[in-house]
C-alpha positions as CSV (number, residue, x, y, z in Angstrom):
1,M,7.6,-2.0,-12.6
2,E,9.4,-4.1,-9.8
3,T,7.1,-6.2,-8.2
4,V,7.9,-4.8,-5.0
5,E,7.2,-1.4,-6.4
6,K,3.5,-2.2,-8.1
7,V,2.4,-3.8,-4.6
8,F,3.4,-0.8,-2.9
9,E,1.7,1.5,-5.6
10,T,-1.4,-0.7,-5.2
11,I,-1.2,-0.3,-1.7
12,K,-0.9,3.6,-1.8
13,N,-3.5,4.0,-4.3
14,S,-6.1,2.8,-2.1
15,A,-8.7,4.6,-0.1
16,E,-8.5,2.1,2.1
17,P,-6.0,-0.5,3.5
18,L,-6.0,-3.7,1.7
19,N,-4.8,-7.6,2.1
20,A,-2.7,-10.0,0.4
21,G,-5.6,-10.6,-1.7
22,K,-7.0,-7.8,-2.6
23,V,-3.7,-6.3,-4.0
24,A,-3.1,-9.5,-5.6
25,E,-6.5,-9.0,-7.6
26,L,-5.7,-5.1,-7.9
27,S,-2.6,-5.8,-9.1
28,G,-2.9,-8.9,-11.1
29,L,0.4,-10.4,-9.4
30,D,0.3,-14.0,-8.4
31,R,-0.7,-14.3,-4.3
32,K,3.0,-15.6,-3.6
33,E,5.1,-12.5,-5.2
34,V,2.5,-10.3,-3.9
35,D,3.5,-11.8,-0.4
36,K,7.2,-11.4,-1.1
37,A,7.0,-7.9,-2.0
38,M,4.8,-7.2,1.3
39,A,7.3,-9.2,3.3
40,R,10.2,-6.8,1.5
41,L,7.7,-3.5,1.7
42,K,7.0,-4.4,6.1
43,A,11.1,-4.9,6.6
44,D,11.2,-1.5,4.8
45,G,9.4,0.4,6.9
46,R,7.4,1.3,4.0
47,I,4.0,-0.1,4.8
48,V,2.1,-0.3,8.1
49,S,-1.3,-2.7,9.4
50,P,-3.4,-0.4,10.9
51,R,-5.6,-3.4,11.6
52,R,-4.5,-7.2,11.6
53,C,-4.4,-8.4,8.2
54,Y,-4.3,-5.0,6.3
55,W,-2.0,-2.9,4.9
56,S,-1.6,0.6,3.9
57,A,1.1,2.9,3.0
58,K,3.5,4.7,6.0
């Protein structure tokens, strides 16, 4: 699975908004890869931030 999709699935399957560190922990991916993937998801409008530094699927 592509990194972006893995990050999106991790965020989507969470019951609460997640920060990048928690996404990295849950997905088993490197934090830098998670940051890049989240930047792409933000640009695509697939994730939103209900509060500062936390993200959930749109």
